[in-house]
N, C-alpha and C positions, 0 to 999 in steps of 0.2 A: 730437416733429412730425416726423411722417410725410415724407418725402421724397417729391418730386413727379415726380423724373425719376431714373434711374439709370443708371451708365455699362456700357460693354458690358462690362467685367471685373467690375461689381458684378450684371451680370445674369445673367453665365456663372456666377459664382459659389454664387450662390443656387439656379441650377437645374442645378449638378453637372456643366457642360458645358463642352467649350474656346470662348474664344472666335471659334476659326475658326469651328466650328458656326455661330455667331450669324451671321458673316459670307457663310455660306454660306449660310443660309437667308435672307439678304437678296438674296446674288446671285440665287435662284432665286424669290424672292417667296412666300415662304411664311411667312415673318416677320418683318416690316419694322420698323425702330427710330420711332421717334416724329418724328425727325428729327436729320439731320446738322450737325455743325456745320461752316459753312462755313471758318471760318475753321483747323481744325485737322483736320478730317474725322471727328470722334469722333460714334461712335454712342451715341443715348440712348433711353434706353426708361420708356412712364409705369409706374405702378404698376396700372393698369385694363390692360395687356398681359401680366400677368405668369398671370392664366388661360388665357389664350391660348397660351401657350409651355407651359404647365405639359400642357392639354391636347394639343397637337401630341407633346409627350414622349411623353406618358402610350401615346399611338397609335401611335408610331415603336417603342415599347419591345416592345409587343404586338407588333410584326412588319407592322404596315400600311408600304405603301410610300409614300414622299413625294410620288410622284406624284397619290397617292390623297389624301392629307392636305390636302393642296393643292385639291385638288377639292375636296374636303369640306367645306376650310374656307372658303373661296370662295361657298358657297349654304348655309352650315350653319343648319342648325335641326333640333329636335327627331326628325321622322320621318328624315332624312337621317342622323342619329347612329344610331340605330337601326339602320337600313336596313345600314350601312356594319359594324356589330358583329355582325349576323345574318351578314352576307357573310363576315366575317372570323372569326367564330368555325364555319362551316363549313370553310374552309382548314385551321383549328387542326384540327378533326376529322380532314382528310384527312392533316396533317402528324403527328399521332398515330400513325395506324394506319399512313404508311408507316416512322418511327421504329420501330414497334412491330414491324414484318417486320423492319428492320434489324437490332435489337436479337436476333432469331427466330434470322436467318440467322447473328450474330457466335456466339451462345451452339451454334448446329450446329457450326461449323470447331472451335469451342474443342473440343467435346467428340468431336471426330473427332481432333482430337490428342491431347488427352489420351488417347482409347481406344488410342491407337497407343503408347504411354510402356508400355504393359501387355500388350506382344505376346511376349517375348523367348524366355521358357522354351515359348510355345505353336509356335512355327516350327514347321513341315512334321507338326506334330502334329494329327490328325483328332479329331474332337470332334461330339456332338452339343448342338445350340443348338434353341429356339423363337426365331422370327422374326416379327414384326409384319407385318400386309401393309403394302406400299407402292405408289404410285403413281410413274410413272416416264414420263420422257420418253426416247423410243429414235431413235438416228439412225443409220442404218444405217451399212456399212463399204461403198464403191464401188471399192474397190482391195484389191489383197490386202495382209493385215493386216501392218503394223511399225509402228517407233516413230512416223516419218512419218504414216503413216495413219491412226494413234491420235490423234496431237495435232491433226492437220487435222478429223476427226470430231467430237473433243470441242469445237473453237474453233464447230464450226455447231451443236453442241447451244446450245452458250452463246448463239450468235445466236438462236435460237429461243427461250431463255429470257429475253434482254435485252427481244426483241421485246414478248413476253407481260408486260412490266413483274417479272419475278423474278429476283431473285439468286440465283446458284447458289452453295449453299454446303453443300449437305447429302453425301451419298453419290454418288457417282460411279465409273465404272467401263465394265467391259465385260461386256454379257450375251451368252452364248451358245447359241442354242437349242438343245434334247433333239434335236430331230431329228439335227440334225448327229452327236451324238457316237456314236464308233466307226466314223465314215464317213473318208473321203480328206477331204471337204467340212468340216472341223470350222465354220468360220465362214461357213456359208451361211448368211442371215438374221441372222447377227450386226451386232452396233455398239455404239456407247459409249450409257451411260445417264445420267440424274444423277434422283437422287427428289425429290420434288415437296414442298416442304414443308406444304403444304396441300394439302387434297383436291379442292377445290372451285374450283380455279383454271383457268381454259378457255384448255387449251393443245394445238396439234396436237401428233400422234403418242405420245400418251400409251399406257402400258401398264398391267394393275393386275397387280402380281404376289404370289399369295398368300400368308399366312401360313402358320406350320404347323414342324415339324420340319424342320431343315436340317443335313445334313450341311456341317462349316465346316472350313475350315483356312490356316491364315495362312500366307504364304510370300513370299520375296524374289523376284521376278521378272515379267515381263512379259507378257502373255494369251497372245502367241503360243507362248512357250514351255509346251509342254505337257504336261513331266512330271511340273509338278503338278497337274494338272488328270489326268493319267493314274492319279497315285499316289491321288489322292482318290479314283475313281472305282474301281481297284481294292479299296479298303479300305471301300466302300460294298459292292460284289460280296462281299469275304470275312464283312461283316456281315450278308450275306443281306437288305439293303435292295433298292429297288426308288428307282430316280428320276424322279420326278413332274412335274417343271417343267424350265425353262431353267437354267442355270448364270450364276450371276450372281459377277463377280469384283471385289470392291468396291476400288478404290485408294484406300489412308490416306494413304501420305507419297507424293509424285511425284519427278520431276524435280529441282524446287526443292529436296530435303532430299540431292542426290544428295553435296556436298559434307558431309556428316556420315555418311554411309551408304556404309560399305565394300563390300559388296554390287553396291553401282553399278546397281539396280534397285529398281525400286517394294516398297511394302509393301503388299501385297495381302491380300484375303483371299478364298477360295473360296466359295461357299455354294450349295451344292446339296438342292432339295427332295426330301425320301426318305419313303419308309412302308414297312411290313413288306411280304415279298414274299406276295402271296394264294396262288402254288402254289412246290412245291417247286422245279422246272423253269423257272420263271420269269428270264426273262433281265432282266440291273439295269435296263437303259433299252430 
């Protein structure tokens, strides 16, 4: 014979929840017992309440907030049920998009770290590579370039990205303008860049770095230590190539890895766009 009432323990076990959950639901008036025994304060529930609790637990399991569930249950009908689910479906779609971007950001950082594992045999050895087009946020330096200025400018870029809802996870580093090469003002117009994971993101201070052939060289060194840049530009001249754009100094492993880095400097890769010289006497830049 079907029981007419269930104790709080029986109701909790039946729905795989704790007694404390049912007590809390009673407290916030989202799901109250049929009655409370005045002699012992035990809560009892009827079989007719089972579908109601099942619905509450379903809505909670898909992420609907208890406040919304309570409001819905107080005026529940077919139209309000459809409206609630449609609204929550839109919210879930937004969460899926957010988590997809988070997953992409994690993969970007993994790629960067895994890429850095295979660099040692290529340190200070110039090579030519084909690199894709990249869209970047560029934050100019405001003071003389040093370690502190790098870190402060980097955080300004982070702020710009965070304000646009972007998690900085891709390539970052220093961009040096082509116009400054070979001059005393190498860092005029230079700044910190972060690559954007998606090309359609509305962010201020973006630049487009063309794809194509780049002279590249891994190095242990900070951007303001110009001997690495001078080595690579010298190699470019020896190869009878000309520089066609700005210098990208990508940072793969930064200060956070120094404890395991005997060099005591960032692991970076210089990337300089190049093309064959069109005339015998043409300067490299």
